[in-house]
C-alpha positions as CSV (number, residue, x, y, z in Angstrom):
1,M,0.0,0.0,0.0
2,T,1.4,3.4,-1.0
3,V,1.2,6.1,1.6
4,P,0.3,9.4,0.1
5,L,2.9,12.2,0.5
6,R,1.9,15.0,2.9
7,P,1.0,18.2,1.1
8,K,3.9,20.6,0.5
9,Y,2.0,23.6,1.8
10,R,0.2,24.1,5.1
11,L,-2.2,26.9,6.2
12,F,-4.2,27.9,9.2
13,V,-7.8,28.9,8.2
14,D,-10.8,30.2,10.1
15,A,-13.4,28.3,8.2
16,P,-15.0,25.0,9.3
17,L,-13.4,21.9,7.8
18,A,-15.1,18.9,6.4
19,A,-15.1,16.9,3.1
20,G,-16.4,18.9,0.2
21,V,-16.3,22.3,1.9
22,A,-14.9,25.3,0.0
23,V,-12.5,27.3,2.1
24,P,-11.9,31.0,1.2
25,L,-8.3,32.2,1.2
26,T,-7.2,35.7,2.3
27,Q,-5.3,37.9,0.0
28,G,-2.1,37.1,1.9
29,Q,-2.7,33.4,1.7
30,A,-3.4,33.5,-2.0
31,H,-0.3,35.6,-2.6
32,Y,1.8,33.1,-0.6
33,L,0.5,30.1,-2.6
34,G,0.3,31.7,-6.0
35,T,3.2,34.2,-6.1
36,V,5.7,33.0,-3.5
37,M,5.3,29.3,-3.8
38,R,3.9,29.2,-7.4
39,A,1.3,26.7,-6.5
40,K,-1.1,25.6,-9.3
41,A,-4.7,24.6,-9.4
42,G,-5.1,21.1,-8.1
43,E,-2.1,21.1,-5.9
44,A,-2.6,19.8,-2.3
45,V,-2.6,22.0,0.8
46,A,-2.9,20.8,4.4
47,V,-5.3,23.0,6.3
48,F,-6.2,23.2,10.0
49,N,-8.4,25.6,12.1
50,G,-7.7,24.5,15.7
51,R,-11.0,22.7,16.0
52,D,-11.6,20.2,13.2
53,G,-8.2,18.5,12.9
54,E,-6.0,18.7,9.8
55,W,-7.4,18.1,6.3
56,R,-6.1,17.7,2.8
57,A,-7.4,20.3,0.4
58,E,-6.7,21.2,-3.2
59,V,-6.2,24.6,-4.8
60,A,-9.4,25.4,-6.6
61,E,-8.8,29.1,-7.5
62,L,-6.1,31.7,-7.0
63,A,-6.5,35.4,-7.7
64,R,-5.0,38.7,-6.7
65,K,-7.5,39.4,-3.9
66,G,-8.0,35.8,-2.7
67,G,-8.8,32.3,-3.7
68,T,-10.5,29.0,-2.7
69,L,-9.5,25.6,-1.5
70,A,-11.6,22.5,-1.9
71,V,-11.4,20.2,1.2
72,A,-10.9,16.6,0.2
73,E,-10.1,14.3,3.2
74,S,-9.0,14.2,6.8
75,L,-5.3,13.8,7.5
76,R,-5.4,13.9,11.4
77,P,-8.2,14.3,13.9
78,Q,-8.1,17.1,16.5
79,A,-6.1,16.0,19.5
80,A,-5.7,17.3,23.1
81,E,-2.7,19.6,23.6
82,P,-1.0,20.9,26.8
83,D,-2.9,23.8,28.5
84,L,0.4,25.5,29.3
85,W,0.5,29.3,29.5
86,L,3.6,31.4,29.0
87,L,3.7,34.9,30.6
88,F,6.7,37.0,29.6
89,A,7.8,40.6,29.8
90,P,8.0,42.0,26.3
91,L,11.6,42.4,24.9
92,K,13.0,44.2,22.0
93,K,11.2,43.4,18.8
94,D,13.4,40.6,17.4
95,A,13.7,38.9,20.8
96,T,9.9,39.1,21.3
97,D,9.4,37.7,17.9
98,M,11.7,34.8,18.7
99,V,9.9,34.0,22.0
100,V,6.5,34.0,20.3
101,E,7.8,31.8,17.5
102,K,9.6,29.3,19.6
103,A,7.0,29.1,22.4
104,T,4.5,28.2,19.6
105,E,6.8,25.4,18.5
106,L,7.2,24.2,22.1
107,G,3.5,23.9,22.5
108,A,2.4,26.9,24.7
109,A,-1.4,27.2,24.5
110,R,-1.5,30.9,25.5
111,L,1.0,33.7,25.3
112,M,0.5,36.6,27.8
113,P,2.8,39.7,27.5
114,V,3.1,41.2,31.1
115,M,4.3,44.7,31.7
116,T,6.7,45.0,34.7
117,D,8.7,47.8,36.3
118,N,11.8,46.8,34.4
119,T,10.2,45.9,31.1
120,N,12.4,47.3,28.3
121,A,9.6,47.5,25.6
122,S,6.9,50.1,26.2
123,R,4.4,48.2,24.0
124,I,4.0,45.0,22.0
125,N,2.5,44.7,18.6
126,T,-0.2,42.1,19.3
127,E,-1.2,41.7,15.7
128,R,2.4,41.0,14.7
129,A,2.8,38.5,17.5
130,R,-0.4,36.7,16.5
131,A,0.8,36.6,12.8
132,N,4.1,35.1,14.0
133,A,2.3,32.5,16.1
134,V,0.2,31.5,13.1
135,E,3.2,31.1,10.9
136,A,5.1,29.1,13.5
137,A,2.1,26.8,14.0
138,E,1.9,26.2,10.3
139,Q,5.6,25.3,10.1
140,C,5.7,23.0,13.2
141,E,2.6,21.0,12.3
142,R,0.7,21.6,15.6
143,L,-3.1,21.5,15.3
144,T,-3.8,24.8,17.1
145,V,-2.4,28.3,17.2
146,P,-1.8,29.7,20.7
147,E,-3.9,32.6,21.9
148,V,-1.9,35.8,22.2
149,A,-3.4,38.1,24.9
150,E,-3.1,41.8,25.1
151,A,-0.3,43.1,27.3
152,A,-1.3,43.8,30.9
153,P,0.4,45.0,34.0
154,L,1.7,42.3,36.4
155,A,-0.5,43.4,39.3
156,R,-3.6,43.1,37.1
157,V,-2.6,39.7,35.8
158,L,-2.2,38.4,39.3
159,A,-5.4,40.0,40.5
160,E,-7.4,38.3,37.7
161,W,-5.6,34.9,37.8
162,D,-7.4,31.7,38.6
163,P,-5.8,30.4,41.8
164,A,-6.5,26.8,40.6
165,R,-3.8,27.2,38.0
166,P,-0.3,27.3,39.7
167,L,1.9,30.0,38.4
168,L,5.6,29.0,38.2
169,V,7.8,32.1,38.4
170,C,11.4,31.8,37.3
171,D,13.2,33.3,40.4
172,E,16.5,34.9,39.5
173,T,17.3,35.4,43.2
174,G,18.0,31.7,43.6
175,G,15.4,30.8,46.2
176,G,13.1,28.7,44.0
177,E,12.6,24.9,43.8
178,P,14.4,23.4,40.7
179,L,12.0,23.6,37.8
180,A,12.3,19.9,36.9
181,A,11.3,18.9,40.4
182,A,8.3,21.2,40.5
183,A,7.2,20.0,37.1
184,A,7.3,16.4,38.2
185,R,5.4,17.2,41.4
186,L,2.7,19.1,39.5
187,A,2.3,16.7,36.5
188,G,-1.3,16.6,35.6
189,A,-2.0,20.2,36.7
190,T,-2.8,23.1,34.4
191,L,0.1,25.5,34.7
192,G,1.3,29.0,34.0
193,L,4.9,30.0,33.6
194,L,6.1,33.6,34.2
195,I,9.5,34.9,32.9
196,G,10.6,38.3,34.2
197,P,12.2,41.1,32.3
198,E,15.8,41.8,31.5
199,G,17.2,43.1,34.8
200,G,14.7,41.0,36.8
201,F,11.7,41.9,38.8
202,S,11.7,45.0,41.1
203,Q,11.8,44.5,44.8
204,S,8.1,45.5,45.1
205,E,7.2,42.9,42.4
206,L,9.2,40.2,44.2
207,D,7.3,41.0,47.4
208,L,4.0,40.9,45.6
209,L,4.8,37.5,44.0
210,R,6.0,36.0,47.3
211,R,2.8,36.8,49.1
212,T,0.6,35.5,46.3
213,S,-0.7,32.0,47.3
214,F,-0.7,30.4,43.8
215,V,2.8,31.6,42.9
216,L,5.6,29.0,43.0
217,P,9.2,30.3,42.6
218,V,11.3,27.9,40.5
219,G,15.0,27.9,39.5
220,L,16.7,27.3,36.2
221,G,20.1,26.3,37.3
222,P,23.3,28.0,38.3
223,R,23.8,30.3,35.4
224,V,22.0,33.6,34.7
225,L,20.0,33.3,31.5
226,R,18.8,36.0,29.1
227,A,15.0,36.4,29.4
228,E,14.3,34.8,26.0
229,T,16.6,31.9,26.8
230,A,14.9,31.4,30.1
231,A,11.5,31.3,28.5
232,L,12.4,28.6,26.0
233,A,14.5,26.5,28.4
234,A,11.7,26.5,31.0
235,L,9.1,25.5,28.4
236,A,11.3,22.7,27.2
237,V,11.8,21.4,30.7
238,L,8.0,21.4,31.4
239,Q,7.2,19.6,28.2
240,A,9.9,17.0,28.7
241,V,9.1,16.3,32.4
242,A,5.3,16.7,32.4
243,G,4.1,17.6,29.0
244,D,3.6,16.2,25.5
245,W,7.2,15.3,24.9
246,R,6.6,12.2,26.9
247,S,5.0,9.2,25.2
248,G,1.4,8.9,26.2
249,G,0.3,12.4,25.4
250,P,0.0,15.7,27.3
251,A,-0.4,15.9,31.0
252,F,-1.7,19.5,31.2
253,R,-5.5,19.4,30.9
């Protein structure tokens, strides 16, 4: 039996997916397929929407202002993914782009920019971050795109947080439990992970975090890591110890 090759192209779409459905393409998607990739009518495209799994579709029409795909058959059913949230202080543009892209590849379900006293960036381009998350999800073959929240001050995030979700905070002062140990102990829980800004949290923020009941300080080893390195290293540890890098599927529900 010959196994069909996976489609060369992969797109995230908003439309419902089922056999026989026509899926409209945005102008940007049509430009990517027709101009950048030089796709032709009848060529296969893998499509997913975060709800209906992944489907094989074919290019039906490409034009300057859009196009249409014809959905043919299911490639993969929708599957559970880790409910792991990453909170991070925005960095300079390129570093923030990297955190969003790599956190998407590492399986974060929600990305939450948090403004702190020492945050270097005064704002974050949320639409740019969302577009980067979509592109990364298309490339890494995950079945969902992480939600990208609007930036919010740390105090507000903590005030609105669900205490049932432990929040692991990477503690640069060295007083936290090793992250791998905390991850093993909390396997099966829904989790949040907070990475502070370059320069660390202010003393008032550290005091606030330490008196917040659902906050768990954790450590990332003996070396001082850049903020973007800490975010990706911590996500990798959580996925390896308690997440969907293990055989048997995700532990975060």
